[in-house]
C-alpha positions as CSV (number, residue, x, y, z in Angstrom):
1,M,-1.8,30.2,-23.7
2,V,-0.8,33.1,-22.0
3,I,-3.0,35.5,-19.9
4,V,-1.8,39.0,-19.7
5,A,-3.0,40.7,-16.3
6,G,-2.3,43.9,-14.2
7,K,-3.8,46.6,-12.7
8,G,-6.2,48.9,-14.9
9,G,-3.8,51.6,-16.7
10,V,-0.6,49.9,-16.8
11,G,-0.8,49.0,-20.7
12,K,-2.3,45.6,-20.3
13,T,-4.0,45.6,-23.6
14,T,-0.6,47.5,-25.5
15,V,1.3,44.6,-24.0
16,T,-1.3,42.0,-25.2
17,A,-0.9,43.5,-28.8
18,T,2.7,43.7,-28.5
19,L,3.2,40.1,-27.5
20,A,0.7,39.1,-30.3
21,V,3.3,40.9,-33.0
22,A,6.5,39.5,-31.8
23,A,5.1,36.5,-31.7
24,A,3.6,36.5,-35.1
25,R,7.1,37.8,-36.3
26,A,8.3,34.4,-35.1
27,G,6.1,32.5,-37.3
28,R,3.5,31.7,-34.7
29,N,-0.3,31.8,-35.6
30,V,-1.5,33.6,-32.6
31,L,-5.3,34.1,-31.3
32,I,-6.0,36.9,-29.2
33,V,-9.2,36.9,-26.7
34,E,-10.6,39.8,-24.9
35,V,-12.7,39.1,-22.0
36,E,-14.2,42.1,-20.9
37,G,-15.1,43.9,-24.5
38,K,-13.9,47.4,-23.5
39,S,-10.2,47.2,-24.5
40,G,-8.5,49.3,-27.2
41,L,-7.0,46.0,-28.7
42,A,-9.0,47.0,-32.0
43,T,-7.5,50.7,-32.0
44,A,-3.9,49.0,-32.0
45,F,-4.2,47.3,-34.9
46,N,-6.6,50.0,-36.6
47,R,-9.3,47.6,-36.8
48,P,-13.1,47.6,-36.3
49,A,-14.2,46.6,-32.8
50,L,-14.0,43.2,-31.9
51,G,-16.8,40.7,-31.9
52,Y,-17.8,37.2,-30.8
53,E,-16.5,35.9,-34.2
54,E,-12.8,35.6,-35.1
55,Q,-11.3,38.6,-37.4
56,D,-8.1,39.3,-39.0
57,L,-6.1,42.0,-37.2
58,A,-2.6,41.7,-38.6
59,P,-0.5,39.2,-40.6
60,G,-0.7,36.0,-38.2
61,I,-2.8,37.5,-35.6
62,R,-6.6,37.0,-35.2
63,G,-8.8,38.6,-32.0
64,R,-12.3,38.3,-30.7
65,T,-14.4,39.0,-27.8
66,L,-15.8,36.4,-25.6
67,T,-18.9,37.2,-23.2
68,P,-20.4,35.1,-20.5
69,D,-23.7,35.0,-22.4
70,A,-22.0,34.0,-25.6
71,A,-20.2,31.3,-23.7
72,L,-23.0,30.0,-21.9
73,R,-24.9,29.3,-25.2
74,D,-22.2,27.7,-26.7
75,W,-21.7,25.6,-23.4
76,L,-25.2,24.8,-23.7
77,E,-25.3,23.8,-27.1
78,G,-22.6,21.6,-26.8
79,N,-24.6,19.9,-23.7
80,G,-27.5,19.0,-25.9
81,L,-29.3,21.8,-24.9
82,K,-29.8,23.9,-28.1
83,R,-33.5,24.5,-28.2
84,V,-33.4,26.2,-25.1
85,S,-30.1,28.1,-25.1
86,K,-31.1,31.2,-26.7
87,R,-34.1,31.7,-24.6
88,L,-32.2,31.0,-21.3
89,V,-29.7,33.6,-22.2
90,Q,-32.3,36.2,-23.6
91,T,-34.3,35.9,-20.4
92,G,-31.3,36.5,-18.4
93,A,-31.2,33.0,-16.8
94,L,-27.2,33.8,-16.6
95,D,-27.4,36.4,-14.0
96,V,-29.9,34.2,-11.9
97,I,-27.0,31.3,-12.1
98,A,-24.1,33.9,-11.3
99,T,-25.8,34.9,-8.2
100,A,-26.5,31.6,-6.8
101,V,-23.2,30.3,-8.2
102,P,-20.4,32.7,-7.7
103,G,-17.4,32.6,-10.3
104,M,-20.0,31.0,-12.8
105,K,-19.3,33.6,-15.4
106,D,-15.9,33.2,-15.3
107,I,-15.8,29.6,-15.5
108,L,-18.0,29.7,-18.4
109,V,-15.5,32.0,-20.6
110,L,-12.7,30.2,-19.2
111,G,-14.4,27.0,-20.3
112,K,-14.7,28.7,-23.8
113,V,-11.0,29.6,-23.9
114,K,-10.2,26.0,-22.9
115,G,-12.1,24.8,-25.8
116,L,-10.1,26.9,-28.0
117,E,-6.9,26.0,-26.6
118,Q,-7.6,22.4,-27.2
119,S,-8.7,22.7,-30.7
120,R,-5.4,23.6,-31.9
121,D,-6.3,26.0,-34.0
122,A,-3.7,28.7,-32.8
123,D,0.3,28.4,-31.8
124,L,-0.5,31.1,-29.4
125,I,-3.9,32.3,-27.4
126,I,-3.4,35.7,-25.7
127,V,-6.0,36.6,-23.4
128,D,-6.3,40.2,-22.3
129,A,-7.6,39.5,-18.8
130,P,-10.1,41.7,-16.5
131,A,-7.7,44.4,-14.6
132,A,-6.0,42.9,-11.4
133,G,-8.8,42.9,-9.0
134,H,-11.2,40.9,-11.1
135,A,-8.2,39.1,-12.7
136,L,-7.8,37.0,-9.2
137,T,-11.4,36.1,-8.9
138,F,-11.1,35.4,-13.0
139,L,-8.2,32.8,-12.4
140,T,-9.8,31.3,-9.0
141,S,-13.2,30.8,-10.0
142,A,-12.4,27.5,-11.4
143,Q,-11.1,26.3,-8.0
144,G,-13.8,27.8,-6.3
145,L,-16.4,25.8,-7.9
146,L,-14.4,22.7,-7.8
147,D,-14.2,22.6,-4.3
148,A,-18.2,23.4,-3.9
149,V,-19.6,21.3,-6.9
150,A,-19.3,17.6,-6.0
151,V,-20.5,16.2,-9.4
152,G,-22.1,17.0,-12.6
153,P,-21.0,19.0,-15.8
154,V,-20.0,22.0,-13.9
155,R,-17.6,20.3,-11.9
156,K,-16.2,18.6,-15.0
157,Q,-15.9,22.0,-16.7
158,A,-13.9,23.6,-13.7
159,A,-11.5,20.6,-13.1
160,D,-10.5,20.9,-17.1
161,V,-9.7,24.5,-16.4
162,V,-7.8,24.0,-13.2
163,E,-6.0,21.2,-15.1
164,M,-5.1,24.0,-17.9
165,L,-4.5,26.9,-15.5
166,S,-2.1,24.9,-13.5
167,N,-0.2,23.1,-16.3
168,P,3.2,25.4,-17.0
169,A,3.2,23.7,-20.7
170,R,-0.3,25.1,-21.4
171,C,-0.7,28.3,-19.5
172,Q,1.2,31.1,-18.0
173,V,0.3,34.2,-16.5
174,V,2.5,37.4,-17.8
175,L,1.8,40.4,-15.1
176,V,2.1,44.2,-16.3
177,T,3.1,47.1,-14.2
178,L,4.3,50.5,-14.3
179,P,7.4,51.6,-13.1
180,E,5.6,53.4,-10.1
181,E,5.2,52.9,-6.2
182,T,1.5,51.8,-6.3
183,P,1.6,49.6,-9.5
184,V,4.8,47.8,-8.3
185,N,3.2,47.2,-5.1
186,E,0.2,46.0,-6.8
187,A,2.1,43.5,-9.2
188,V,4.0,41.9,-6.3
189,D,0.8,41.7,-4.4
190,T,-1.2,40.0,-7.3
191,A,1.9,37.9,-8.3
192,F,2.1,36.0,-4.9
193,A,-1.8,35.4,-4.8
194,I,-1.8,34.0,-8.4
195,E,0.8,31.4,-7.4
196,D,-0.6,31.0,-3.8
197,R,-4.3,30.7,-4.9
198,V,-4.3,29.5,-8.3
199,G,-0.9,27.6,-8.8
200,V,-0.5,29.3,-12.5
201,R,3.1,29.7,-13.8
202,L,4.2,33.3,-13.9
203,G,6.3,34.3,-17.0
204,P,8.3,37.5,-17.1
205,I,6.8,40.5,-16.1
206,V,6.7,43.6,-18.2
207,V,7.5,46.7,-16.9
208,N,6.1,49.1,-19.5
209,G,6.1,52.9,-19.7
210,C,9.9,53.2,-18.8
211,Y,11.6,56.6,-19.9
212,P,14.5,56.1,-22.0
213,E,17.9,56.9,-20.0
214,L,19.2,60.7,-20.9
215,G,22.9,59.7,-20.1
216,L,22.9,62.1,-17.0
217,T,21.9,62.7,-13.5
218,A,19.0,64.6,-11.8
219,A,22.2,65.9,-10.0
220,S,24.1,67.2,-13.1
221,A,20.5,68.5,-14.9
222,T,19.7,70.3,-11.7
223,A,23.6,71.9,-11.9
224,A,23.0,73.0,-15.3
225,A,19.5,74.6,-14.7
226,A,21.4,77.1,-12.0
227,H,24.2,77.7,-14.0
228,A,23.1,77.7,-17.6
229,D,26.0,78.7,-19.6
230,G,26.7,80.9,-22.9
231,E,26.5,78.4,-24.9
232,L,22.8,77.2,-24.4
233,I,22.1,81.1,-24.3
234,D,23.4,81.4,-27.8
235,V,21.1,78.8,-29.0
236,F,18.1,79.4,-27.3
237,V,17.7,83.0,-27.3
238,S,17.6,83.9,-23.7
239,D,18.5,83.3,-20.4
240,Q,15.0,81.9,-19.1
241,E,14.8,79.5,-22.0
242,A,18.2,77.9,-21.6
243,S,17.4,77.7,-17.7
244,D,13.8,76.2,-18.4
245,L,15.4,73.3,-21.0
246,A,17.8,72.7,-18.1
247,A,15.0,72.4,-15.4
248,A,12.9,70.2,-17.9
249,A,16.0,67.9,-18.2
250,A,16.5,67.6,-14.5
251,F,12.9,66.4,-13.9
252,R,13.1,64.1,-16.6
253,A,16.7,62.7,-14.9
254,E,14.8,62.5,-11.7
255,R,11.8,60.7,-13.1
256,T,13.9,58.4,-14.7
257,E,16.0,57.7,-11.4
258,I,12.7,56.9,-9.6
259,Q,11.6,54.4,-12.5
260,L,14.9,52.7,-12.1
261,A,14.6,52.2,-8.5
262,Q,11.3,51.2,-8.7
263,A,11.9,48.7,-11.3
264,D,15.2,47.6,-9.0
265,R,12.5,47.3,-6.5
266,L,10.1,44.8,-7.9
267,A,13.4,42.9,-9.1
268,D,14.2,42.4,-5.3
269,S,10.7,41.4,-4.5
270,L,9.7,39.5,-7.5
271,P,12.6,37.2,-8.4
272,L,10.9,37.2,-12.1
273,P,12.6,38.1,-15.3
274,Q,11.5,41.4,-16.6
275,I,11.2,43.0,-20.0
276,R,11.1,46.7,-20.0
277,L,9.3,48.4,-22.5
278,P,9.8,52.5,-23.5
279,F,7.3,55.2,-22.4
280,L,6.2,56.2,-26.4
281,F,5.5,59.9,-26.5
282,S,2.5,59.5,-28.6
283,S,-0.9,60.5,-28.1
284,E,-2.3,57.2,-29.5
285,I,-1.0,53.9,-29.6
286,G,-1.8,52.4,-33.2
287,P,-0.1,50.0,-35.6
288,V,3.4,51.8,-35.7
289,E,3.3,52.4,-32.2
290,I,3.1,48.5,-31.5
291,E,5.7,47.9,-34.0
292,Q,8.1,50.1,-31.9
293,L,7.3,48.3,-28.8
294,A,7.5,44.5,-30.4
295,D,10.9,45.6,-31.5
296,A,11.7,46.6,-27.8
297,F,10.0,43.2,-26.7
298,V,12.1,41.0,-28.4
299,D,15.3,42.9,-27.8
300,S,14.4,42.8,-23.9
301,L,13.3,39.0,-24.3
302,A,16.7,38.3,-26.0
303,A,19.0,40.0,-23.2
304,L,17.2,37.8,-20.6
């Protein structure tokens, strides 16, 4: 099982889809589980919104959504409470339990994921985890309940989840970030918190949205902007258009240098292999774009 986590807006769901496609290409049977129900995962595969029941997303890839209510219903039915399970969920009993026992919703979802992992129905389960802030509580909930509950089925559930999360042969976390200062800082903090408080093994970190290098520096592009020559003018009609193009190239080169510096800073602060995915100049991320990212993912992985 791979849990994909990261700050909101870094492309966590896109990376989940990319990893799934790359694994399917390698002949793996993949199940994607989204736990918040609001991601663009279905859009990435051009499929209808995911529900609790599994649905096919692409060859070798299935997907589903897990909610605490549905997980609670399954857990109750599995523990001989089928008759009352629906009423407990419908009457809002879950919210009462969650208030009294912090982390209960997360442990219900993780317990269901554990059941999917133990069923061996997929070669790889990819969990599209909550955004970074909730991801920590999502992953630490089991240990918290294990410390708080002495006996009973809840403790056993928590113990089983902790065993799964802490076993590197069964579970790894892949963090996603952008090559920018704040996301890099948060990725570093999240990585150390996950290792210290959860004990989960971290896989390679994905640096998403990297601009392709243009083969020029910001300084050289700036010089071109200041001295647009006749060859540029002949092609682009006017001095102003030539100057504007060179200025745009200078800006792009500067941004690329900043991104490379942040990715290098991440490598210094967090000694994990990096998989760098390109920025795609597209208004939407669909199947074509996911295939492009999967190409880059496989190439970057092979270069590690």
